[in-house]
C-alpha positions in Angstrom: 40.2 0.2 -25.7 39.3 -1.4 -29.0 38.6 0.8 -32.1 34.9 1.5 -32.8 33.5 -0.6 -35.6 31.8 1.1 -38.5 29.2 -1.1 -40.3 28.6 -0.2 -43.9 25.3 -0.9 -45.7 24.8 0.0 -49.4 21.4 1.7 -50.0 20.7 1.0 -53.8 19.7 4.2 -55.5 20.3 6.4 -52.4 24.0 5.9 -51.3 25.6 4.2 -48.4 24.7 4.0 -44.6 27.4 4.0 -42.0 26.4 2.8 -38.5 28.5 3.3 -35.3 27.8 2.3 -31.7 29.8 4.5 -29.3 31.5 3.6 -26.2 28.5 4.8 -24.3 26.4 2.4 -26.4 24.8 5.3 -28.5 23.8 4.2 -32.0 24.6 6.8 -34.7 24.3 6.5 -38.4 25.3 8.7 -41.4 23.6 8.2 -44.8 26.0 9.3 -47.5 23.6 10.3 -50.4 24.8 10.0 -54.0 24.3 13.8 -54.4 26.9 14.5 -51.8 24.4 15.3 -48.9 24.6 13.5 -45.6 21.9 12.6 -43.1 23.1 12.2 -39.5 20.9 10.1 -37.3 21.0 9.6 -33.5 18.9 6.8 -32.1 17.1 6.6 -28.8 19.0 4.9 -25.9 15.9 3.0 -24.7 15.2 1.7 -28.2 18.2 1.7 -30.6 16.1 1.0 -33.6 14.1 4.3 -33.1 15.6 7.5 -34.5 15.5 10.3 -31.9 17.0 13.0 -34.1 17.8 13.3 -37.8 19.8 16.1 -39.3 20.2 16.5 -43.2 23.5 18.3 -44.3 24.5 19.5 -47.7 27.9 18.4 -49.0 29.5 21.6 -48.0 28.0 21.5 -44.5 29.2 17.9 -44.1 32.8 19.1 -45.1 32.5 21.9 -42.6 31.5 19.4 -39.9 34.3 17.1 -40.8 36.8 19.9 -40.5 35.4 20.8 -37.0 35.5 17.3 -35.8 39.0 16.6 -37.2 40.9 19.7 -38.4 43.2 18.9 -41.4 41.0 16.0 -42.2 41.4 14.9 -45.8 39.3 17.4 -47.8 38.9 17.0 -51.5 41.8 19.4 -52.2 44.1 18.4 -49.2 46.6 15.9 -50.5 49.0 15.6 -47.5 49.7 17.1 -44.2 52.7 16.5 -41.8 53.6 16.9 -38.2 56.0 19.7 -39.3 53.1 21.9 -40.2 53.4 21.5 -44.0 50.4 20.7 -46.2 50.1 19.8 -49.9 46.9 20.9 -51.5 45.2 21.2 -54.9 44.2 24.7 -56.0 42.4 25.3 -59.2 42.9 28.2 -61.5 39.4 29.3 -62.6 38.7 30.1 -66.2 37.7 33.6 -65.1 40.8 34.0 -63.0 43.0 37.0 -63.7 45.9 34.6 -63.9 44.4 32.7 -66.9 47.0 33.1 -69.6 49.6 34.8 -67.4 52.9 33.6 -66.2 53.3 31.7 -62.8 56.0 34.3 -61.7 53.5 37.2 -62.2 51.5 35.7 -59.2 54.7 36.3 -56.8 53.3 33.3 -55.0 56.4 32.2 -53.3 57.5 35.7 -52.4 54.1 36.7 -51.0 53.1 33.4 -49.3 56.2 31.2 -48.9 54.3 28.5 -50.6 55.6 26.6 -53.5 53.9 25.3 -56.7 55.4 21.9 -57.1 53.3 20.6 -60.0 50.6 21.6 -62.4 47.9 19.2 -63.6 46.5 20.1 -66.9 44.0 17.8 -68.5 45.6 14.4 -68.4 49.1 15.7 -68.0 51.3 16.5 -64.9 53.9 19.2 -65.2 56.4 18.9 -62.3 58.4 21.9 -61.0 56.9 24.6 -63.1 59.4 27.6 -63.6 58.3 31.3 -63.2 57.9 31.5 -67.0 55.2 28.7 -67.0 52.0 30.1 -68.5 48.9 29.3 -66.4 45.6 28.3 -68.0 42.0 28.2 -66.7 41.2 24.7 -65.5 44.9 24.1 -64.3 45.1 22.4 -60.9 48.2 23.6 -59.0 49.7 21.4 -56.4 50.8 23.9 -53.6 53.1 23.0 -50.7 53.6 25.2 -47.6 52.3 26.0 -44.2 48.5 26.0 -43.8 48.5 29.8 -43.8 50.8 30.0 -46.9 48.7 27.5 -48.9 45.5 29.5 -47.8 47.2 32.7 -48.9 48.3 31.1 -52.3 44.6 30.0 -52.8 43.4 33.5 -52.2 45.9 34.9 -54.7 44.8 32.4 -57.3 41.2 33.1 -56.6 41.6 36.8 -57.3 39.7 37.8 -60.5 
């Protein structure tokens, strides 16, 4: 069975419209608005140019729907996933985080979660393999590698205020 074709149409000042005709000849479209919102449209079977249903989603709702349709889909923070059950993900240290100004080793990240911090992105600089005496700063983005559960637990530790 051939892969479905997705037609892309720029909508100046609005965003981009993606159109798909399913195997059952149903016409669907998604309008990706410039503000991150999405509008999902389902067209009538008897008149594929007439919209039967339209649903507007916020950016967060669209992300949740993507995760439901395709778990482990590339979210903004997910960098990589493997068949071995490992993921690499970006986790930000908030300026209000209790870890702002503290040592990486103080988080007990690896001990508590099994996940590893393999790099820190700070401004325009990448710091590979930070050691336990590396001092975290608000705005740092940590590249965390581990199981899905380990990375989620690491994000929870880093999110503590």
